[in-house]
C-alpha positions as protocol buffer text, in pm:
chain_id: "A"
residue {
  index: 1
  type: UNK
  ca { x: 3590 y: -204 z: -885 }
}
residue {
  index: 2
  type: UNK
  ca { x: 3402 y: -427 z: -640 }
}
residue {
  index: 3
  type: UNK
  ca { x: 3628 y: -616 z: -399 }
}
residue {
  index: 4
  type: UNK
  ca { x: 3518 y: -961 z: -282 }
}
residue {
  index: 5
  type: UNK
  ca { x: 3629 y: -1196 z: -5 }
}
residue {
  index: 6
  type: UNK
  ca { x: 3540 y: -1562 z: -70 }
}
residue {
  index: 7
  type: UNK
  ca { x: 3461 y: -1781 z: 233 }
}
residue {
  index: 8
  type: UNK
  ca { x: 3436 y: -2156 z: 171 }
}
residue {
  index: 9
  type: UNK
  ca { x: 3591 y: -2451 z: 350 }
}
residue {
  index: 10
  type: UNK
  ca { x: 3650 y: -2642 z: 24 }
}
residue {
  index: 11
  type: UNK
  ca { x: 3966 y: -2540 z: -164 }
}
residue {
  index: 12
  type: UNK
  ca { x: 3835 y: -2645 z: -506 }
}
residue {
  index: 13
  type: UNK
  ca { x: 3518 y: -2443 z: -459 }
}
residue {
  index: 14
  type: UNK
  ca { x: 3717 y: -2140 z: -346 }
}
residue {
  index: 15
  type: UNK
  ca { x: 3930 y: -2169 z: -659 }
}
residue {
  index: 16
  type: UNK
  ca { x: 3624 y: -2199 z: -883 }
}
residue {
  index: 17
  type: UNK
  ca { x: 3460 y: -1895 z: -724 }
}
residue {
  index: 18
  type: UNK
  ca { x: 3782 y: -1694 z: -749 }
}
residue {
  index: 19
  type: UNK
  ca { x: 3820 y: -1778 z: -1119 }
}
residue {
  index: 20
  type: UNK
  ca { x: 3456 y: -1695 z: -1193 }
}
residue {
  index: 21
  type: UNK
  ca { x: 3462 y: -1360 z: -1016 }
}
residue {
  index: 22
  type: UNK
  ca { x: 3813 y: -1258 z: -1125 }
}
residue {
  index: 23
  type: UNK
  ca { x: 3709 y: -1304 z: -1488 }
}
residue {
  index: 24
  type: UNK
  ca { x: 3473 y: -1006 z: -1451 }
}
residue {
  index: 25
  type: UNK
  ca { x: 3630 y: -667 z: -1533 }
}
residue {
  index: 26
  type: UNK
  ca { x: 3453 y: -492 z: -1245 }
}
residue {
  index: 27
  type: UNK
  ca { x: 3512 y: -754 z: -974 }
}
residue {
  index: 28
  type: UNK
  ca { x: 3829 y: -831 z: -780 }
}
residue {
  index: 29
  type: UNK
  ca { x: 3881 y: -1117 z: -535 }
}
residue {
  index: 30
  type: UNK
  ca { x: 4099 y: -973 z: -260 }
}
residue {
  index: 31
  type: UNK
  ca { x: 4119 y: -1281 z: -40 }
}
residue {
  index: 32
  type: UNK
  ca { x: 3998 y: -1630 z: 50 }
}
residue {
  index: 33
  type: UNK
  ca { x: 3907 y: -1781 z: 386 }
}
residue {
  index: 34
  type: UNK
  ca { x: 3848 y: -2143 z: 482 }
}
residue {
  index: 35
  type: UNK
  ca { x: 3689 y: -2080 z: 822 }
}
residue {
  index: 36
  type: UNK
  ca { x: 3474 y: -1830 z: 1001 }
}
residue {
  index: 37
  type: UNK
  ca { x: 3755 y: -1699 z: 1221 }
}
residue {
  index: 38
  type: UNK
  ca { x: 3979 y: -1649 z: 919 }
}
residue {
  index: 39
  type: UNK
  ca { x: 3697 y: -1471 z: 735 }
}
residue {
  index: 40
  type: UNK
  ca { x: 3640 y: -1227 z: 1020 }
}
residue {
  index: 41
  type: UNK
  ca { x: 4011 y: -1144 z: 1040 }
}
residue {
  index: 42
  type: UNK
  ca { x: 4052 y: -1097 z: 666 }
}
residue {
  index: 43
  type: UNK
  ca { x: 3735 y: -892 z: 643 }
}
residue {
  index: 44
  type: UNK
  ca { x: 3868 y: -651 z: 904 }
}
residue {
  index: 45
  type: UNK
  ca { x: 4209 y: -633 z: 736 }
}
residue {
  index: 46
  type: UNK
  ca { x: 4103 y: -617 z: 371 }
}
residue {
  index: 47
  type: UNK
  ca { x: 3771 y: -431 z: 407 }
}
residue {
  index: 48
  type: UNK
  ca { x: 3610 y: -588 z: 99 }
}
residue {
  index: 49
  type: UNK
  ca { x: 3286 y: -458 z: -45 }
}
residue {
  index: 50
  type: UNK
  ca { x: 3124 y: -803 z: -44 }
}
residue {
  index: 51
  type: UNK
  ca { x: 3193 y: -1118 z: 158 }
}
residue {
  index: 52
  type: UNK
  ca { x: 3063 y: -1429 z: -16 }
}
residue {
  index: 53
  type: UNK
  ca { x: 2992 y: -1690 z: 255 }
}
residue {
  index: 54
  type: UNK
  ca { x: 2905 y: -2053 z: 190 }
}
residue {
  index: 55
  type: UNK
  ca { x: 2649 y: -2179 z: 442 }
}
residue {
  index: 56
  type: UNK
  ca { x: 2819 y: -2517 z: 463 }
}
residue {
  index: 57
  type: UNK
  ca { x: 3030 y: -2375 z: 742 }
}
residue {
  index: 58
  type: UNK
  ca { x: 2883 y: -2523 z: 1058 }
}
residue {
  index: 59
  type: UNK
  ca { x: 2563 y: -2334 z: 1142 }
}
residue {
  index: 60
  type: UNK
  ca { x: 2693 y: -2184 z: 1466 }
}
residue {
  index: 61
  type: UNK
  ca { x: 3022 y: -2081 z: 1305 }
}
residue {
  index: 62
  type: UNK
  ca { x: 2853 y: -1952 z: 991 }
}
residue {
  index: 63
  type: UNK
  ca { x: 2595 y: -1737 z: 1169 }
}
residue {
  index: 64
  type: UNK
  ca { x: 2853 y: -1591 z: 1405 }
}
residue {
  index: 65
  type: UNK
  ca { x: 3076 y: -1519 z: 1106 }
}
residue {
  index: 66
  type: UNK
  ca { x: 2797 y: -1329 z: 935 }
}
residue {
  index: 67
  type: UNK
  ca { x: 2725 y: -1135 z: 1253 }
}
residue {
  index: 68
  type: UNK
  ca { x: 3086 y: -1038 z: 1319 }
}
residue {
  index: 69
  type: UNK
  ca { x: 3141 y: -926 z: 959 }
}
residue {
  index: 70
  type: UNK
  ca { x: 2810 y: -744 z: 907 }
}
residue {
  index: 71
  type: UNK
  ca { x: 2811 y: -586 z: 1253 }
}
residue {
  index: 72
  type: UNK
  ca { x: 3177 y: -557 z: 1349 }
}
residue {
  index: 73
  type: UNK
  ca { x: 3114 y: -374 z: 1674 }
}
residue {
  index: 74
  type: UNK
  ca { x: 2815 y: -290 z: 1884 }
}
residue {
  index: 75
  type: UNK
  ca { x: 2764 y: 78 z: 1950 }
}
residue {
  index: 76
  type: UNK
  ca { x: 2681 y: 207 z: 2299 }
}
residue {
  index: 77
  type: UNK
  ca { x: 2307 y: 248 z: 2347 }
}
residue {
  index: 78
  type: UNK
  ca { x: 2324 y: 629 z: 2323 }
}
residue {
  index: 79
  type: UNK
  ca { x: 2495 y: 598 z: 1982 }
}
residue {
  index: 80
  type: UNK
  ca { x: 2270 y: 335 z: 1827 }
}
residue {
  index: 81
  type: UNK
  ca { x: 2118 y: 592 z: 1590 }
}
residue {
  index: 82
  type: UNK
  ca { x: 2458 y: 671 z: 1440 }
}
residue {
  index: 83
  type: UNK
  ca { x: 2479 y: 543 z: 1078 }
}
residue {
  index: 84
  type: UNK
  ca { x: 2678 y: 225 z: 1025 }
}
residue {
  index: 85
  type: UNK
  ca { x: 3032 y: 246 z: 894 }
}
residue {
  index: 86
  type: UNK
  ca { x: 2989 y: 289 z: 515 }
}
residue {
  index: 87
  type: UNK
  ca { x: 3281 y: 54 z: 464 }
}
residue {
  index: 88
  type: UNK
  ca { x: 3121 y: -235 z: 651 }
}
residue {
  index: 89
  type: UNK
  ca { x: 3124 y: -532 z: 410 }
}
residue {
  index: 90
  type: UNK
  ca { x: 2796 y: -664 z: 279 }
}
residue {
  index: 91
  type: UNK
  ca { x: 2746 y: -1036 z: 325 }
}
residue {
  index: 92
  type: UNK
  ca { x: 2605 y: -1255 z: 47 }
}
residue {
  index: 93
  type: UNK
  ca { x: 2525 y: -1612 z: 155 }
}
residue {
  index: 94
  type: UNK
  ca { x: 2524 y: -1916 z: -72 }
}
residue {
  index: 95
  type: UNK
  ca { x: 2286 y: -2174 z: 69 }
}
residue {
  index: 96
  type: UNK
  ca { x: 2108 y: -2498 z: -29 }
}
residue {
  index: 97
  type: UNK
  ca { x: 1733 y: -2473 z: -79 }
}
residue {
  index: 98
  type: UNK
  ca { x: 1665 y: -2688 z: 229 }
}
residue {
  index: 99
  type: UNK
  ca { x: 1839 y: -2457 z: 478 }
}
residue {
  index: 100
  type: UNK
  ca { x: 1561 y: -2205 z: 527 }
}
residue {
  index: 101
  type: UNK
  ca { x: 1624 y: -2190 z: 900 }
}
residue {
  index: 102
  type: UNK
  ca { x: 1986 y: -2098 z: 834 }
}
residue {
  index: 103
  type: UNK
  ca { x: 1878 y: -1826 z: 591 }
}
residue {
  index: 104
  type: UNK
  ca { x: 1651 y: -1671 z: 854 }
}
residue {
  index: 105
  type: UNK
  ca { x: 1922 y: -1685 z: 1120 }
}
residue {
  index: 106
  type: UNK
  ca { x: 2173 y: -1531 z: 879 }
}
residue {
  index: 107
  type: UNK
  ca { x: 1923 y: -1256 z: 800 }
}
residue {
  index: 108
  type: UNK
  ca { x: 1890 y: -1175 z: 1167 }
}
residue {
  index: 109
  type: UNK
  ca { x: 2270 y: -1170 z: 1188 }
}
residue {
  index: 110
  type: UNK
  ca { x: 2293 y: -904 z: 916 }
}
residue {
  index: 111
  type: UNK
  ca { x: 2326 y: -1082 z: 580 }
}
residue {
  index: 112
  type: UNK
  ca { x: 2231 y: -866 z: 281 }
}
residue {
  index: 113
  type: UNK
  ca { x: 2140 y: -1141 z: 37 }
}
residue {
  index: 114
  type: UNK
  ca { x: 2088 y: -1510 z: -23 }
}
residue {
  index: 115
  type: UNK
  ca { x: 2149 y: -1714 z: -335 }
}
residue {
  index: 116
  type: UNK
  ca { x: 2099 y: -2084 z: -393 }
}
residue {
  index: 117
  type: UNK
  ca { x: 2432 y: -2263 z: -417 }
}
residue {
  index: 118
  type: UNK
  ca { x: 2331 y: -2420 z: -749 }
}
residue {
  index: 119
  type: UNK
  ca { x: 2271 y: -2080 z: -910 }
}
residue {
  index: 120
  type: UNK
  ca { x: 2408 y: -2021 z: -1258 }
}
residue {
  index: 121
  type: UNK
  ca { x: 2742 y: -1838 z: -1281 }
}
residue {
  index: 122
  type: UNK
  ca { x: 2583 y: -1525 z: -1427 }
}
residue {
  index: 123
  type: UNK
  ca { x: 2330 y: -1519 z: -1141 }
}
residue {
  index: 124
  type: UNK
  ca { x: 2611 y: -1528 z: -885 }
}
residue {
  index: 125
  type: UNK
  ca { x: 2804 y: -1250 z: -1060 }
}
residue {
  index: 126
  type: UNK
  ca { x: 2488 y: -1040 z: -1081 }
}
residue {
  index: 127
  type: UNK
  ca { x: 2409 y: -1102 z: -714 }
}
residue {
  index: 128
  type: UNK
  ca { x: 2754 y: -983 z: -606 }
}
residue {
  index: 129
  type: UNK
  ca { x: 2706 y: -661 z: -802 }
}
residue {
  index: 130
  type: UNK
  ca { x: 2357 y: -604 z: -663 }
}
residue {
  index: 131
  type: UNK
  ca { x: 2465 y: -656 z: -301 }
}
residue {
  index: 132
  type: UNK
  ca { x: 2771 y: -434 z: -353 }
}
residue {
  index: 133
  type: UNK
  ca { x: 2539 y: -158 z: -474 }
}
residue {
  index: 134
  type: UNK
  ca { x: 2343 y: -178 z: -148 }
}
residue {
  index: 135
  type: UNK
  ca { x: 2039 y: -367 z: -269 }
}
residue {
  index: 136
  type: UNK
  ca { x: 1918 y: -707 z: -153 }
}
residue {
  index: 137
  type: UNK
  ca { x: 1920 y: -1042 z: -328 }
}
residue {
  index: 138
  type: UNK
  ca { x: 1671 y: -1314 z: -238 }
}
residue {
  index: 139
  type: UNK
  ca { x: 1582 y: -1570 z: -503 }
}
residue {
  index: 140
  type: UNK
  ca { x: 1210 y: -1658 z: -535 }
}
residue {
  index: 141
  type: UNK
  ca { x: 1262 y: -2003 z: -381 }
}
residue {
  index: 142
  type: UNK
  ca { x: 1444 y: -1860 z: -81 }
}
residue {
  index: 143
  type: UNK
  ca { x: 1186 y: -1585 z: -42 }
}
residue {
  index: 144
  type: UNK
  ca { x: 923 y: -1854 z: 13 }
}
residue {
  index: 145
  type: UNK
  ca { x: 1154 y: -2043 z: 248 }
}
residue {
  index: 146
  type: UNK
  ca { x: 1234 y: -1724 z: 439 }
}
residue {
  index: 147
  type: UNK
  ca { x: 866 y: -1642 z: 479 }
}
residue {
  index: 148
  type: UNK
  ca { x: 799 y: -1993 z: 608 }
}
residue {
  index: 149
  type: UNK
  ca { x: 1087 y: -1964 z: 854 }
}
residue {
  index: 150
  type: UNK
  ca { x: 951 y: -1634 z: 986 }
}
residue {
  index: 151
  type: UNK
  ca { x: 612 y: -1800 z: 1039 }
}
residue {
  index: 152
  type: UNK
  ca { x: 760 y: -2107 z: 1208 }
}
residue {
  index: 153
  type: UNK
  ca { x: 973 y: -1899 z: 1445 }
}
residue {
  index: 154
  type: UNK
  ca { x: 693 y: -1674 z: 1563 }
}
residue {
  index: 155
  type: UNK
  ca { x: 784 y: -1751 z: 1923 }
}
residue {
  index: 156
  type: UNK
  ca { x: 1134 y: -1610 z: 1875 }
}
residue {
  index: 157
  type: UNK
  ca { x: 1190 y: -1252 z: 1989 }
}
residue {
  index: 158
  type: UNK
  ca { x: 1119 y: -1037 z: 1680 }
}
residue {
  index: 159
  type: UNK
  ca { x: 1414 y: -900 z: 1490 }
}
residue {
  index: 160
  type: UNK
  ca { x: 1278 y: -546 z: 1530 }
}
residue {
  index: 161
  type: UNK
  ca { x: 1016 y: -389 z: 1760 }
}
residue {
  index: 162
  type: UNK
  ca { x: 697 y: -433 z: 1562 }
}
residue {
  index: 163
  type: UNK
  ca { x: 568 y: -105 z: 1709 }
}
residue {
  index: 164
  type: UNK
  ca { x: 785 y: 60 z: 1441 }
}
residue {
  index: 165
  type: UNK
  ca { x: 503 y: -10 z: 1197 }
}
residue {
  index: 166
  type: UNK
  ca { x: 309 y: 282 z: 1346 }
}
residue {
  index: 167
  type: UNK
  ca { x: 580 y: 524 z: 1235 }
}
residue {
  index: 168
  type: UNK
  ca { x: 537 y: 441 z: 866 }
}
residue {
  index: 169
  type: UNK
  ca { x: 321 y: 651 z: 637 }
}
residue {
  index: 170
  type: UNK
  ca { x: 60 y: 493 z: 414 }
}
residue {
  index: 171
  type: UNK
  ca { x: 285 y: 518 z: 110 }
}
residue {
  index: 172
  type: UNK
  ca { x: 577 y: 371 z: 304 }
}
residue {
  index: 173
  type: UNK
  ca { x: 358 y: 76 z: 400 }
}
residue {
  index: 174
  type: UNK
  ca { x: 269 y: 23 z: 35 }
}
residue {
  index: 175
  type: UNK
  ca { x: 637 y: 23 z: -56 }
}
residue {
  index: 176
  type: UNK
  ca { x: 722 y: -216 z: 226 }
}
residue {
  index: 177
  type: UNK
  ca { x: 452 y: -461 z: 115 }
}
residue {
  index: 178
  type: UNK
  ca { x: 602 y: -456 z: -235 }
}
residue {
  index: 179
  type: UNK
  ca { x: 954 y: -502 z: -101 }
}
residue {
  index: 180
  type: UNK
  ca { x: 837 y: -799 z: 105 }
}
residue {
  index: 181
  type: UNK
  ca { x: 687 y: -943 z: -213 }
}
residue {
  index: 182
  type: UNK
  ca { x: 1028 y: -933 z: -378 }
}
residue {
  index: 183
  type: UNK
  ca { x: 959 y: -643 z: -614 }
}
residue {
  index: 184
  type: UNK
  ca { x: 1244 y: -430 z: -747 }
}
residue {
  index: 185
  type: UNK
  ca { x: 1249 y: -50 z: -718 }
}
residue {
  index: 186
  type: UNK
  ca { x: 1158 y: -24 z: -1086 }
}
residue {
  index: 187
  type: UNK
  ca { x: 857 y: -253 z: -1045 }
}
residue {
  index: 188
  type: UNK
  ca { x: 740 y: -62 z: -737 }
}
residue {
  index: 189
  type: UNK
  ca { x: 781 y: 268 z: -921 }
}
residue {
  index: 190
  type: UNK
  ca { x: 565 y: 144 z: -1210 }
}
residue {
  index: 191
  type: UNK
  ca { x: 299 y: 13 z: -970 }
}
residue {
  index: 192
  type: UNK
  ca { x: 278 y: 337 z: -772 }
}
residue {
  index: 193
  type: UNK
  ca { x: 340 y: 567 z: -1071 }
}
residue {
  index: 194
  type: UNK
  ca { x: 636 y: 737 z: -906 }
}
residue {
  index: 195
  type: UNK
  ca { x: 1003 y: 773 z: -994 }
}
residue {
  index: 196
  type: UNK
  ca { x: 1248 y: 494 z: -900 }
}
residue {
  index: 197
  type: UNK
  ca { x: 1449 y: 752 z: -707 }
}
residue {
  index: 198
  type: UNK
  ca { x: 1140 y: 828 z: -499 }
}
residue {
  index: 199
  type: UNK
  ca { x: 1103 y: 456 z: -425 }
}
residue {
  index: 200
  type: UNK
  ca { x: 1466 y: 447 z: -315 }
}
residue {
  index: 201
  type: UNK
  ca { x: 1399 y: 738 z: -79 }
}
residue {
  index: 202
  type: UNK
  ca { x: 1095 y: 561 z: 65 }
}
residue {
  index: 203
  type: UNK
  ca { x: 1297 y: 244 z: 121 }
}
residue {
  index: 204
  type: UNK
  ca { x: 1573 y: 439 z: 296 }
}
residue {
  index: 205
  type: UNK
  ca { x: 1315 y: 607 z: 521 }
}
residue {
  index: 206
  type: UNK
  ca { x: 1154 y: 272 z: 602 }
}
residue {
  index: 207
  type: UNK
  ca { x: 1487 y: 115 z: 698 }
}
residue {
  index: 208
  type: UNK
  ca { x: 1572 y: 413 z: 919 }
}
residue {
  index: 209
  type: UNK
  ca { x: 1234 y: 407 z: 1094 }
}
residue {
  index: 210
  type: UNK
  ca { x: 1237 y: 35 z: 1173 }
}
residue {
  index: 211
  type: UNK
  ca { x: 1607 y: 27 z: 1259 }
}
residue {
  index: 212
  type: UNK
  ca { x: 1706 y: -205 z: 974 }
}
residue {
  index: 213
  type: UNK
  ca { x: 2018 y: -203 z: 759 }
}
residue {
  index: 214
  type: UNK
  ca { x: 1897 y: -390 z: 452 }
}
residue {
  index: 215
  type: UNK
  ca { x: 1590 y: -476 z: 247 }
}
residue {
  index: 216
  type: UNK
  ca { x: 1617 y: -839 z: 355 }
}
residue {
  index: 217
  type: UNK
  ca { x: 1562 y: -730 z: 715 }
}
residue {
  index: 218
  type: UNK
  ca { x: 1266 y: -521 z: 602 }
}
residue {
  index: 219
  type: UNK
  ca { x: 1111 y: -841 z: 464 }
}
residue {
  index: 220
  type: UNK
  ca { x: 1135 y: -1006 z: 805 }
}
residue {
  index: 221
  type: UNK
  ca { x: 989 y: -697 z: 970 }
}
residue {
  index: 222
  type: UNK
  ca { x: 693 y: -694 z: 729 }
}
residue {
  index: 223
  type: UNK
  ca { x: 598 y: -1048 z: 828 }
}
residue {
  index: 224
  type: UNK
  ca { x: 682 y: -1021 z: 1197 }
}
residue {
  index: 225
  type: UNK
  ca { x: 473 y: -703 z: 1229 }
}
residue {
  index: 226
  type: UNK
  ca { x: 176 y: -862 z: 1055 }
}
residue {
  index: 227
  type: UNK
  ca { x: 177 y: -604 z: 773 }
}
residue {
  index: 228
  type: UNK
  ca { x: 211 y: -892 z: 528 }
}
residue {
  index: 229
  type: UNK
  ca { x: 60 y: -1233 z: 592 }
}
residue {
  index: 230
  type: UNK
  ca { x: 173 y: -1520 z: 370 }
}
residue {
  index: 231
  type: UNK
  ca { x: -91 y: -1749 z: 229 }
}
residue {
  index: 232
  type: UNK
  ca { x: -137 y: -2074 z: 417 }
}
């Protein structure tokens, strides 16, 4: 059973999301929050698998909310290599198509997925399940917007040291290029003629080497490092 915390400052929208998710036999809404501060507190208390955050929270509040939920405490420098708490909630952000800058900022804050707020109900339910399983969700439209945001913010300090690219093997680079293109593990496996489980292992190794926690962050790394260059 996947537990979900719904974060939205509109009561009617919270009710609609609760009803939609609660109707699924494998999903359970464990709480609702109307503000970022409330979301952080409930996330710590309820420890949901997924926190569904609406980006209409003010940008500063919304990004800080994502950061405090996805990265509840900063480890001392000598412990930074210690794996993250496996119970740390995964954040799925609902966002309008025109908030690409917000999506990029939320990515840097630790969000695991992005879905357009006008997505169909079945798309939202599927996205919650995918994020709960540890994979990433970025719709095609937001992938393009995210890429554009990475390009536009090239003067910002990179999310990860781009020198990490040197630690990747040739096969890992191939996998990362495919991930940055939005391909699923199954599609990558077919392209490279390897097993999906092998792709999953490659992805895990890539994330560990570049210091990322999610595929969405690997996308940003691929563009920031210059491994992938979007068409003009």
